[in-house]
C-alpha positions in Angstrom: 19.7 16.9 28.2 19.7 18.4 24.7 18.5 15.4 22.1 21.8 14.1 21.0 22.4 13.8 17.5 26.1 13.9 17.5 26.1 10.2 18.3 23.6 9.1 16.1 24.5 5.6 15.7 23.2 5.4 11.7 27.1 4.7 9.9 26.1 1.3 8.5 22.6 2.2 6.6 21.4 5.2 4.4 20.2 7.7 7.1 17.5 10.1 5.2 18.0 12.8 7.7 21.5 12.6 8.4 24.7 11.8 5.6 28.0 10.7 7.0 29.8 12.0 10.1 25.6 12.9 11.2 26.1 16.3 8.7 22.5 16.9 7.8 21.3 16.7 4.6 20.3 19.7 2.3 16.6 19.6 3.0 17.0 18.1 6.6 19.1 21.3 7.7 15.9 23.3 9.3 14.5 19.9 11.0 17.8 19.1 12.5 18.2 22.3 13.7 14.5 22.0 15.5 15.7 18.5 17.2 18.9 19.4 18.4 17.0 22.7 20.6 14.8 20.4 22.0 15.7 18.5 25.4 15.0 15.1 26.1 12.2 15.4 28.5 10.3 18.2 25.5 11.1 15.6 22.8 9.3 12.5 24.8 6.7 15.1 25.8 5.8 16.0 22.2 5.7 12.5 21.6 3.2 11.5 24.3 0.9 14.5 23.3 0.9 12.8 19.9 -0.3 9.1 21.3 -2.7 11.4 23.5 -4.1 13.0 20.1 -4.4 9.9 18.6 -6.7 8.1 20.9 -8.8 11.3 21.9 -9.1 11.5 17.6 -9.8 7.6 17.6 -7.4 6.8 15.3 -6.9 2.9 15.4 -6.5 -0.4 13.6 -7.4 -3.8 14.6 -5.3 -7.1 14.9 -6.8 -10.4 15.1 -5.7 -11.9 18.3 -5.8 -15.8 18.6 -8.2 -16.8 21.8 -9.1 -13.0 22.0 -10.5 -12.3 18.7 -10.4 -9.0 17.3 -9.0 -5.9 19.3 -8.9 -2.5 18.8 -5.1 -0.8 19.0 -4.6 2.9 18.6 -2.6 3.9 15.6 1.6 3.6 15.8 3.0 6.4 15.6 6.4 8.8 15.7 6.2 12.4 15.6 9.8 13.2 13.6 8.4 13.5 9.6 10.3 11.7 6.8 11.4 14.2 4.6 11.9 13.8 1.2 13.5 16.0 -1.7 11.0 17.1 -4.5 13.2 16.6 -7.3 13.8 13.2 -6.5 10.2 12.7 -5.8 9.5 13.9 -9.2 11.5 10.6 -10.6 9.5 8.8 -8.3 6.2 9.8 -9.4 6.9 9.4 -13.1 8.2 6.1 -12.0 4.5 5.3 -10.0 2.8 6.6 -13.0 4.6 4.7 -15.5 4.3 1.5 -13.5 0.1 1.9 -12.9 -0.6 2.5 -16.9 1.3 -0.7 -17.3 -0.1 -3.0 -14.7 -3.8 -2.2 -16.1 -2.4 -2.7 -19.6 -1.4 -5.6 -18.2 -4.7 -6.9 -16.8 -6.7 -5.9 -19.4 -5.2 -7.6 -21.8 -5.0 -11.1 -19.3 -8.8 -10.6 -19.7 -9.0 -10.2 -23.1 -6.6 -11.3 -26.1 -3.6 -12.2 -23.5 -1.1 -10.8 -26.4 1.7 -11.2 -23.4 1.4 -14.5 -23.2 0.6 -15.8 -26.7 4.3 -14.0 -27.6 6.1 -15.3 -24.9 6.6 -12.3 -22.9 4.8 -13.9 -19.8 4.5 -17.2 -18.9 1.1 -18.8 -19.3 2.2 -21.0 -16.3 2.4 -18.0 -13.9 -1.7 -17.5 -15.0 -2.2 -20.9 -14.7 -1.2 -20.7 -10.9 -2.7 -17.7 -10.4 -4.8 -17.4 -7.0 -7.1 -14.4 -8.2 -7.3 -14.7 -11.8 -11.3 -14.7 -12.4 -12.7 -16.4 -15.3 -15.7 -14.3 -14.6 -14.0 -11.4 -16.0 -12.9 -12.6 -19.3 -14.3 -10.3 -22.0 -15.4 -7.4 -19.9 -13.8 -4.0 -20.7 -14.4 -1.1 -17.9 -14.0 2.3 -18.7 -11.2 3.7 -19.7 -9.4 0.4 -19.7 -8.7 0.5 -15.6 -8.9 -2.1 -13.4 -7.2 -1.2 -10.3 -8.0 2.6 -9.9 -6.3 2.5 -6.5 -3.1 0.9 -6.2 -0.5 1.3 -3.4 3.0 0.6 -4.2 5.9 -0.3 -2.0 8.7 1.7 -2.0 12.0 1.3 -0.6 15.7 2.4 -0.3 18.6 0.5 0.0 21.8 1.0 1.7 23.0 3.0 -1.7 20.4 5.3 -1.5 18.7 3.9 -4.3 14.9 3.4 -4.7 13.4 0.4 -5.3 9.6 -1.1 -6.1 9.1 -3.7 -3.6 5.5 -4.8 -4.2 2.1 -3.8 -5.7 -1.3 -3.5 -3.9 -4.0 -4.0 -6.5 -6.6 -5.6 -4.6 -8.0 -3.4 -1.8 -4.8 -1.5 -0.7 -5.1 0.3 3.0 -3.0 2.7 4.6 -4.2 5.8 3.0 -6.6 7.2 6.0 -3.8 7.3 8.3 -1.2 8.7 5.7 -3.8 12.3 5.8 -4.6 11.3 9.6 -0.6 11.5 10.5 -0.8 15.2 8.7 -3.1 16.7 11.0 -1.5 15.0 14.3 2.0 16.2 13.1 0.7 20.1 12.8 -0.5 19.5 16.5 2.4 18.6 18.0 5.6 20.5 15.6 3.2 23.5 14.4 6.7 25.4 14.3 8.2 22.7 11.5 5.6 24.6 9.0 7.2 27.5 9.2 10.0 26.2 8.2 8.9 24.3 6.0 6.0 23.9 3.4 5.3 20.3 2.6 3.6 19.2 -0.7 -0.7 19.1 0.7 -2.2 15.6 0.8 -5.4 16.7 2.2 -6.7 17.1 -1.5 -6.9 13.1 -1.7 -9.9 12.8 -0.9 -11.6 14.9 -3.3 -9.5 13.1 -5.7 -10.6 10.0 -5.0 -14.1 11.0 -4.9 -13.9 12.3 -8.7 -11.7 9.3 -9.5 -14.4 6.7 -8.3 -17.5 9.5 -10.4 -16.3 9.1 -13.3 -17.1 5.7 -13.1 -20.2 6.4 -13.4 -22.5 4.9 -15.7 -25.4 7.9 -15.7 -23.8 11.4 -16.4 -25.0 13.0 -13.8 -23.4 16.1 -11.7 -23.6 13.8 -8.1 -23.4 10.4 -8.9 -24.5 8.1 -5.6 -21.0 6.4 -4.4 -20.7 4.4 -1.6 -17.8 2.6 0.4 -18.7 -0.8 0.5 -17.2 -2.5 4.1 -17.5 -6.1 5.3 -17.9 -4.5 8.7 -17.0 -3.2 12.3 -14.4 -6.3 12.8 -12.5 -5.4 9.8 -8.9 -4.7 10.3 -9.4 -1.3 7.9 -12.5 -0.5 9.2 -11.3 3.0 10.5 -10.0 3.6 6.8 -13.4 2.9 5.6 -15.5 5.2 7.4 -12.8 7.6 7.4 -13.2 7.8 3.9 -16.5 7.9 3.5 -16.7 10.4 5.8 -14.2 12.3 4.0 -15.9 11.9 0.4 -19.2 12.5 1.9 -20.5 9.3 1.0 -22.2 6.8 2.1 -20.4 3.8 4.5 -22.2 0.5 3.1 -22.7 -3.5 4.0 -23.4 -5.9 1.6 -27.0 -6.0 3.1 -27.6 -3.1 2.7 -27.5 -3.1 -1.0 -29.4 -5.0 -3.4 -29.5 -5.9 -7.3 -32.7 -5.6 -9.0 -34.4 -7.8 -12.1 -32.7 -4.9 -14.4 -29.6 -6.1 -12.7 -29.7 -2.2 -11.4 -28.2 -1.7 -7.9 -30.0 0.0 -5.3 -29.3 1.0 -1.4 -31.7 0.6 1.3 -32.8 3.8 2.5 -35.2 5.5 4.9 -36.8 7.0 2.0 -37.0 4.1 0.1 -34.9 2.5 -2.4 -32.2 4.3 -4.5 -29.7 3.8 -7.3 -26.0 3.3 -6.6 -24.0 4.2 -9.5 -20.4 3.7 -7.8 -18.9 1.0 -5.1 -16.0 1.2 -3.9 -15.6 -2.0 -2.5 -13.1 -3.0 0.7 -14.2 -6.3 0.7 -12.0 -9.2 -1.4 -13.6 -10.6 -4.8 -14.5 -14.2 -3.0 -16.8 -12.7 -1.0 -18.2 -9.4 -2.9 -21.2 -11.7 -4.5 -22.4 -14.9 -3.6 -23.8 -15.7 -6.6 -20.6 -15.9 -9.0 -18.2 -16.6 -6.3 -18.6 -18.0 -2.7 -21.8 -19.3 -1.8 -21.5 -19.1 1.6 -20.2 -15.2 1.8 -23.0 -12.8 3.9 -21.1 -9.8 3.3 -21.7 -9.5 0.1 -24.1 -8.7 -2.5 -26.1 -11.2 -4.9 -26.0 -10.4 -8.8 -23.4 -7.1 -8.3 -21.4 -8.8 -11.0 -24.1 -9.3 -13.3 -24.6 -5.1 -12.4 -21.3 -4.8 -13.0 -21.1 -6.3 -16.3 -24.0 -5.0 -17.9 -22.6 -1.7 -17.2 -25.1 -0.5 -14.9 -22.8 0.3 -12.0 -18.7 1.1 -11.4 -16.8 -1.2 -9.3 -13.2 0.1 -7.9 -11.2 -2.3 -7.7 -12.5 -3.8 -10.7 -13.0 -7.4 -9.7 -10.4 -9.4 -11.1 -7.3 -6.2 -11.1 -5.6 -8.7 -8.3 -4.5 -11.1 -10.7 -1.3 -8.2 -11.1 -1.7 -8.3 -7.1 0.7 -11.9 -6.9 4.8 -11.5 -5.8 5.4 -14.0 -8.7 4.0 -11.2 -11.2 5.3 -8.6 -9.9 8.5 -9.8 -11.0 7.9 -9.7 -14.3 6.6 -6.2 -14.5 9.6 -4.5 -15.9 8.9 -6.8 -18.8 5.0 -5.2 -19.0 6.6 -1.7 -19.0 8.9 -2.7 -22.2 6.3 -4.7 -23.8 3.0 -2.8 -23.3 4.6 1.1 -23.0 7.9 0.3 -25.5 9.8 2.5 -22.1 12.1 1.3 -19.9 11.6 1.0 -16.3 11.7 4.6 -14.6 11.8 2.6 -11.2 13.6 -1.2 -10.8 12.4 -3.8 -9.0 14.4 -5.1 -5.9 16.6 -8.0 -7.7 13.7 -10.6 -7.5 14.3 -14.6 -8.0 11.7 -16.5 -9.2 11.7 -20.2 -7.7 9.7 -22.0 -10.8 12.5 -21.9 -12.8 14.9 -24.2 -12.0 18.5 -22.1 -12.1 17.2 -19.5 -9.8 15.4 -22.1 -7.1 18.8 -23.7 -7.1 20.6 -20.3 -6.6 17.7 -19.6 -3.5 18.1 -22.9 -2.0 21.5 -22.5 -1.7 21.2 -19.0 -0.5 18.3 -19.0 1.9 20.2 -18.0 4.9 21.0 -14.4 2.3 17.6 -14.6 1.7 14.0 -12.6 2.0 11.6 -15.6 0.8 8.3 -14.4 0.2 4.5 -16.4 -1.1 2.5 -15.4 -3.8 -0.4 -14.1 -2.5 0.3 -13.6 1.1 0.1 -10.1 2.8 1.0 -8.1 6.2 4.5 -9.9 6.8 3.1 -13.0 7.1 4.2 -16.9 5.5 7.6 -14.8 4.5 11.3 -16.5 5.7 13.8 -14.0 6.6 16.9 -16.3 6.1 19.6 -14.5 8.2 17.3 -14.3 11.2 16.0 -17.8 11.1 16.9 -20.6 12.2 18.5 -24.2 10.3 15.3 -25.5 10.7 13.4 -23.0 9.5 15.4 -22.9 6.4 15.0 -26.4 6.3 11.4 -26.6 6.4 11.1 -23.9 4.2 13.2 -25.5 1.6 10.5 -28.0 1.2 8.0 -25.5 0.7 9.6 -24.2 -2.0 10.4 -27.7 -3.7 7.0 -28.6 -3.3 5.5 -25.6 -5.1 8.2 -23.5 -6.5 5.0 -21.6 -8.5 4.4 -20.1 -4.9 7.3 -18.8 -4.2 9.9 -15.7 -4.8 13.0 -14.7 -3.2 15.1 -11.1 -2.7 18.3 -10.2 -1.0 18.0 -8.6 2.3 18.0 -5.2 1.8 19.8 -3.0 4.3 16.5 -0.6 4.1 17.4 3.3 4.8 17.0 4.6 8.1 15.2 7.8 10.0 15.6 8.9 13.2 12.9 7.7 15.5 11.5 8.3 18.9 12.4 5.8 22.1 12.0 6.6 25.1 13.8 10.2 25.4 16.4 9.9 22.4 16.2 9.6 18.9 17.3 5.8 17.5 17.8 5.3 13.8 14.2 2.8 12.1 13.9 1.4 8.8 11.7 2.8 6.8 9.6 1.8 3.7 7.2 4.3 2.2 3.0 3.3 0.2 2.1 6.1 -2.3 -1.3 5.4 -3.2 -2.0 5.7 -7.4 -5.2 6.8 -8.3 -5.8 6.0 -12.0 -9.1 6.4 -13.9 -9.4 9.1 -17.2 -6.0 10.7 -15.7 -3.5 9.3 -13.3 -2.3 11.3 -10.2 0.2 10.1 -7.2 -0.4 10.9 -3.3 2.3 14.1 -2.7 4.5 11.0 -0.3 2.3 8.6 0.9 2.5 6.3 4.0 5.7 5.9 5.8 5.9 2.5 7.6 8.5 2.2 10.3 9.6 -0.7 12.1 9.7 0.0 15.7 11.7 -2.6 17.0 15.6 -2.2 16.7 17.0 -4.2 13.9 13.5 -5.0 12.6 12.5 -4.8 8.7 9.1 -5.7 9.1 7.3 -2.7 9.1 3.5 -3.8 9.2 1.9 -2.6 11.9 0.0 -6.0 12.7 3.8 -7.1 13.3 4.6 -4.0 15.4 5.8 -1.5 12.7 4.9 2.0 13.0 4.1 5.0 11.0 5.4 8.8 10.2 4.5 11.7 8.7 5.9 12.0 4.8 7.0 15.1 3.8 8.0 16.0 0.1 9.6 19.6 0.2 12.1 21.8 -1.6 16.1 20.4 -1.9 17.3 22.6 -0.5 16.4 24.1 2.9 17.9 27.3 4.8 
């Protein structure tokens, strides 16, 4: 039987491929024609081929299973690409660049004059309650005033088609390697689709990342020594660390591979003797980075690394302390940052957000918990949240207690009806909810990946897209607004 899209059940949501009456959107016509030309057996066979390719290519992610430790799993991938029209993407790209600029200006201000607090635009009590503010970074001025060189801002679309920023990830955002690998797998299983579309390329990301990193080098040299610092093979994102190091032609190192000498210069152990390191793309959190300054028990970091960075002898990306803006309460103020620092209106809106630290907003949240998604300030990966609509009365009661006990630590947002994209389920296509994580590189210039990592909630009706929580991914294509 041919793939059935006539009865595709997406009426309750904004589906990004099919509009009302299951008519294909203008930019998706060629994709819909191809899908309709397949029978259900071929659809399932192509999905199976993709999963086999992922196993053969060794594309994995790690999850922690209680009682079993860390387990490697094949990367979950759906073969139907997500299409975004270029005209719309141009607006999104401009909004992300604007947002990254304002976030970096905020971080720089917080570690210097704190004008935004002194002028009453941002509450000082939010900073006082920040887990990721690093007093050790006060007064440091990284190159170009940039602290978050790599940022992943998560985007969602509601049932009216409006795009919102859901959150910003500025500490060690992950997922870009899977974005790149998704494209390679799609080329294997849907080669004929590339004859019908010319999606904007993404394969220059590694070169752009290297350029951004190399520009942080304290030495002017044609080829600075850039390394990727990983916590090791048991980290959930180790595949990505190794992948990016290989793609950039850089060394992948652990803390034990580096040392800081008496002149506050970082060196790497090599078979030829010590070699100076100019830039470190660190994939470890602040608290484990330097046992002299942060967690003294850490064996993952490099003693003296903060000394070397403060002395201007090594570049660090992202800069220590950038996580002060990676806070869901701080997120709620980003539109204010844009107006304050840039004197511009935000090009991309936040999801409507209630800050429980304010009495009136907290009262509203507590009265409407059954309709809210409540998030703690500094959790990630979908952990620690309350999904009000699906929570039991007992769970909502327990969460209300947590909010009253520490209101600064919580925000709440209405449950959005996230947009859907057709996804292979067995031998047919069904709608599944998606979000999007584009990656923004900030240095002398700011660049945004053409698309990003689309994450998809593989379970029917679920809004949780995180791979650690059962989500998957799709290739993301930026295409011409009209297709023939």
